[in-house]
C-alpha positions in Angstrom: 0.0 0.0 0.0 1.1 3.5 -0.7 -0.2 5.4 2.3 -2.7 8.2 2.2 -1.3 11.6 1.4 -3.0 15.0 1.0 -3.3 16.0 -2.6 -5.1 19.2 -3.6 -8.2 19.1 -1.5 -8.3 15.3 -1.4 -6.5 12.4 0.2 -5.0 9.8 -2.0 -3.6 6.3 -1.5 -2.8 3.3 -3.7 -3.9 -0.3 -2.8 -2.6 -3.3 -4.6 -5.0 -6.0 -5.8 -4.7 -8.2 -2.8 -5.2 -5.3 -0.4 -8.3 -4.2 -2.2 -9.6 -7.7 -2.2 -9.1 -8.0 1.6 -10.9 -4.7 2.2 -13.7 -5.9 -0.1 -14.1 -9.2 1.8 -14.1 -7.5 5.2 -16.7 -5.0 4.0 -18.9 -7.9 2.8 -18.5 -9.7 6.2 -19.3 -6.6 8.2 -22.3 -5.8 6.0 -23.6 -9.3 6.4 -23.3 -9.0 10.2 -24.9 -5.6 10.4 -27.8 -6.5 8.1 -28.5 -9.9 9.7 -31.7 -10.4 11.7 -31.0 -9.9 15.4 -32.4 -13.3 16.2 -29.8 -14.9 13.9 -26.8 -13.2 15.4 -28.0 -13.2 19.0 -25.3 -12.1 21.4 -22.5 -11.8 18.9 -19.6 -10.0 20.7 -18.7 -8.1 17.6 -22.2 -6.5 17.4 -22.0 -5.8 21.1 -18.7 -3.9 20.4 -20.1 -2.1 17.3 -23.5 -1.3 18.8 -22.7 -0.9 22.5 -25.2 -0.5 25.3 -25.9 3.1 26.2 -26.4 2.3 29.8 -24.5 -0.7 31.1 -25.7 -0.3 34.7 -29.4 -0.2 33.9 -30.6 -3.0 31.6 -34.1 -1.5 31.1 -32.6 1.9 30.2 -30.1 0.2 27.9 -33.0 -1.6 26.1 -34.8 1.7 25.6 -31.7 3.4 24.4 -31.1 0.6 21.9 -34.7 0.8 20.6 -34.1 4.5 20.0 -30.7 4.4 18.4 -29.9 1.0 16.9 -31.7 1.5 13.6 -29.9 4.8 13.0 -26.5 3.4 14.0 -26.9 0.4 11.6 -28.1 2.7 8.8 -25.1 5.1 9.3 -22.7 2.2 9.3 -24.4 0.8 6.2 -24.0 4.2 4.5 -20.3 4.4 5.4 -19.8 0.8 4.0 -21.5 1.8 0.8 -19.2 4.9 0.5 -16.1 2.8 1.1 -17.2 0.2 -1.4 -17.9 2.9 -4.0 -14.4 4.4 -3.6 -12.5 1.1 -3.3 -10.9 0.1 -6.6 -12.0 -3.6 -6.9 -8.7 -4.7 -8.4 -6.4 -2.3 -6.7 -5.4 1.2 -7.7 -5.8 4.7 -6.6 -8.2 5.6 -3.8 -9.1 9.3 -4.0 -11.3 10.7 -1.2 -12.9 14.0 -0.4 -13.4 14.9 3.3 -16.8 13.2 3.6 -15.6 10.0 2.0 -12.5 10.1 4.2 -14.7 10.3 7.2 -16.6 7.2 6.0 -13.3 5.4 5.5 -12.2 6.3 9.0 -15.4 5.1 10.7 -15.5 1.9 8.6 -11.8 1.0 9.1 -12.4 1.6 12.8 -15.4 -0.8 12.7 -13.4 -3.4 10.8 -10.6 -3.1 13.3 -13.1 -3.4 16.2 -14.7 -6.5 14.6 -11.3 -8.2 14.0 -9.9 -7.2 17.3 -13.0 -8.6 19.1 -12.8 -11.9 17.2 -9.1 -12.2 17.8 -9.3 -11.0 21.5 -6.8 -8.2 20.8 -5.7 -6.4 24.0 -3.2 -3.6 24.6 -0.6 -6.4 25.2 -1.2 -8.0 21.8 1.8 -7.6 19.5 2.0 -7.9 15.7 3.1 -11.3 14.7 6.8 -11.7 13.8 6.0 -14.5 11.3 2.7 -15.4 9.6 2.6 -19.0 10.6 -1.1 -19.7 11.1 -4.5 -18.2 10.4 -4.6 -16.1 13.5 -1.2 -14.5 12.6 -2.6 -13.7 9.2 -5.7 -12.1 10.7 -3.6 -10.2 13.2 -1.5 -9.0 10.2 -4.6 -7.7 8.6 -5.6 -6.0 11.9 -2.3 -4.2 12.1 -2.4 -3.3 8.4 -5.8 -1.7 8.9 -4.4 0.2 11.8 -1.7 1.6 9.4 -4.3 2.4 6.8 -6.3 4.3 9.3 -3.2 6.1 10.7 -2.1 7.2 7.3 -5.6 8.5 6.6 -5.6 10.5 9.8 -2.2 11.9 9.1 -3.2 12.9 5.5 -6.4 14.6 6.8 -4.3 16.6 9.3 -1.9 17.6 6.6 -4.8 18.6 4.3 -6.4 20.7 7.0 -3.1 22.4 7.7 -2.6 23.0 4.0 0.4 20.7 3.7 0.7 18.5 0.6 
């Protein structure tokens, strides 16, 4: 990946084909989870992380809060997923984002990291794998790669706001 950089009012990066494929696959998986019937996904810990309780100490208030907000949260995440999908070159290439699109990418990469981190039980003590010897190491590698994508996007947005190119 060529990291995001500020370029004339936009932020631009380049993904290779494999990277674009990974992002596309993760988008599909997240979309499936967010659009699944609540009865089918039950107490999925990823959904609990992406759609947290508003009031952890009061179950009745938490249920009321969820009734009021969950639909809008899911809709917003779905809109962000659609924006990322629309700006993702399916076979790799340049990603050029305006400020609104970059916001969608930030929120979605955060959701993807939260989903992966929850599934992999990532903690502050989790280190990137030195070698990719098993499936978990590969998934951790993707988690840390998404972290780098998100970091480069934040840096590019800061540079763009400061007028640096």
